[in-house]
N, C-alpha and C positions, 0 to 999 in steps of 0.2 A: 637562618635567613627568614626575614619577615616579608610578607606580601602586602604592599601598601599601594593603593591606586594613585596614579599621578593626579587624579582629580580631587584627592583628599587634601585638606589643609591641616598640616601638623606644625604647630608653632615650635620655634627653636627653644630647646630646654625640655621638651617632653621626653620621657624615658620610655622606650618601647622595648619589650622583651623579645625573646626568640620565638619564631614561628607564629607571630601575630599577623592577623589579616585585618586590613582596614579598607573598606569599600569606598567607592566614589562618593564625593560630596559630603564626606564626614568631616568633622572638626574635632581636633584634639588640642587642648590648651597647653601652654608652656609649663604649667605646674603639674600636669597629669603624669601618672605612672601606669603603664599598661603591662600586666604580667604575661609570662610565657603562655603561648597557645590560645590566647584570647582572640575571638573574632568579633569584629564590629562591622555590621552591615551598612549598606549605603544610606546616607542621610542622617546617621546618628551623630549626636554631638556630645562631647565630653568637655565640660567646662571646669574652671577653677582648680582648686587643690584637691584632685580626685585620685585616689589610689585604687586600682582594680587589680585583683589577684590573678591567679593562673586559670586557664581553661574556662573562662567565662564566655557565654554566647550572648552578644548584645545585638538585637534585631533592629531593623530599619526604623529611623525616626524616633528612637529613644533619645531622651534628653537627660543627661546624667551630670549632676553637679552644678546646675544653674542656681543662682542666688536664692536664698530662702524667701518664701512668700510671707514675710513677717515685717510689719511696719517698723519694728524696732531695729531691724538690721541696717547698719550704716557702713558696710564695707569692711568690717573687721575680718581678721584672719580666721577662717573656718575651713572645715574639710569634710569630705565624704570618703569613707573607707569601705571597700567591697572585697569580700573574701574570694574563695576559689569555687569553680564549678557551678556558678549560678547561671540561670537562663533568664534573660531580661527581654521580654517580647516587645512588639511594636507599640510606639506611642506612649511608653512609660515615662514618668517624670520623677526623678529622685533629687531631693534638695540636700545640701550640706547642713551642718549644725549652725547654732547661733551662740552668741556670747552668753546668753542666759541659760543655755542648756548644755554647757560643756564644750561647745564649739565643734562637735563631731556628730555626724550621722554614721552609724556603723552597721554593716550587713555581714552576716556570717557566710557559711558555705552551703552549697547544694540546695539552694532555694530556687523556686519557680515563681516568677512574677509575670502573669499573663498580661495581655494587651490593656493599655490605658490605666494600669496601676499607678497610683501616686503615693510616694513616701515623702512626708513632710519633714521639716527640719528637726534635728536631734532625735530622730527615730533610731531605736536599737532593735535589731532583728537577729535571732539565733540562727540555727542550722536546720535544714530540711523542712522549711516552711513552704506552703503553697498559698499564693494570693491570686484568686481568680479574677477574671476581667473586670476592670473598673473598681476594684477594691481601693479604698482611699483612706490612708492613715494621716491624721493630723499631727501637728508637732508634738514631740516628746512621748509618742506612743512606744511601748516596749512589748516585744513578742519574744516568748521563750523558744524552745526547740520544737519542731514538729507541729507547729500551729497551722491550721487550715482556715482561711477566710473566704467565704463564698463571694460570688460576683455581685457588683453594685452595692457593696456594703461600706458605709462610712464609719470610721472609728474616731471618737472624740479625742481631743488632745489630753495627754497625760494618762490615758487608759493603759493598763497593764494586762496582758493576756498570757496565761501560764503555759507551761509545756504541754504539748499534745491536746490542747484545747481546739475546739472547732466553733466557728461562728457561721451560721447559715446565710445563704445568699439573700440579698435585698433586705438585710437587717439594718438597724441603726443602733450602734453600740455606744453607750455613754458611760458605762461603769466597767469595772474590772471583771474578767472571767478567770476563775481559778484554773489551775492545771487539771487536765484530764476531763474537763467538763465541756458540755455543748450548750450554746446559747443561740437563740434566733428570735426574730420578731422585731416590730417597730413600736416601742423601744424593745431592744433585745432583752430577754430574760433567760435564766437557766432552764434547760429542758431535761437535764440528767447528765450522765457521764457520756463521754465520747467513746462508746464501747467499740465501735468499728476500728477506730484508730488505736485504742488500747490493745485490742486483741492482736494487732500487728507488732506490738512492741514489748509487751510485758506478760508475765505469767498469769495463769488463771487465778492462783491463790492471791496474788496481789490485786487483781481486779475485784475479787470477792471482798477483800479488805477495804478497797475503795468504795464499793457499793454500800457497805455498812457505814463507813465514815460519812458518805454523802447523805444517807438518810438521817444520821444524827445531826449533821451540820445544817441541812437545808429543809428537812421535813419534820423535825421534832417540835418546832415551835419555840424552842429555847433560844436565849440570846446567842447569836452566832459566835462571838468572840469567846464567850464563856465555854461553849461546847468545844470550840477549837482548842482552847487551852487544856481542857480536861482530856481530850483525845491525845493531844501532844504529850501530856504527862504520862499517859498509860500505854502508848503504842511503841512498838519497835520497828514498825514498817516504814521504810523511807518514803514511799509514795504517800502514805497517810500523813507523815510529817510535813511533806511538801505542801499538800493542800491546806493543812491546818496553819502552817506558817503564813501562807498566802492570805488566808482569811483574817489572821491577826494583823498583818502588816498592810492590808489594803488601805489606800488613801481615798479612792473615789467610791468605795462601797461595792457590793456585789449585787447584781440584779436578780433577785429570786422572790417568789411569793411567800410572804411571811404568814405562817399559820398560827392562829390564836387558839390556845387550849386553856 
């Protein structure tokens, strides 16, 4: 049995799972799918072709699935897909995809989106991420797993942030952040490894390998992609391989202080 307030507006065609709670003055579109155990607090709106998984908590006045803030959008068929066990706090705004970005915005599982967070069109987010209050992702931004973004931080379109990276609060990020690293500032630059986050998730030997790789990549003064390829050819460590592949494949560049030797 689901508990739906009589003051909520649920359009015909919406698919509502079991044990769903929908508060008063909510709106759910006819193309929406709401998974089992999800709760939607008063005043939240679910628009368009939006699929929400199981056991999500959506707080009051969140706006989920409203059309992209992109002047190139002309009503084409697009969607927003949200996984399981996410917490989506008050006054958040999530947009679906666009034709130019694959038509989908995709959010993984077990993420926390604090108040006023905005996810632009065609954003891809992994699992176990935390976005603090008023963090703002422009279109086509991609986050790996375990990413932390501090409050009031805007992220430029097409930026890629790797697994277990952290971006400090009140930063302005316009380039890619490799996995396992920390960036902050306006404009944000690398400040080292995200050691606090890494200690929670990986072994000390792997952290030591990453420390050595970080020094070679970003403090040696050598061409970044050359160093990354050399390390990739010589290491057996999967974490080092990840950061090296990221450095080789980056399209927006990596913000770090280049030392001249």
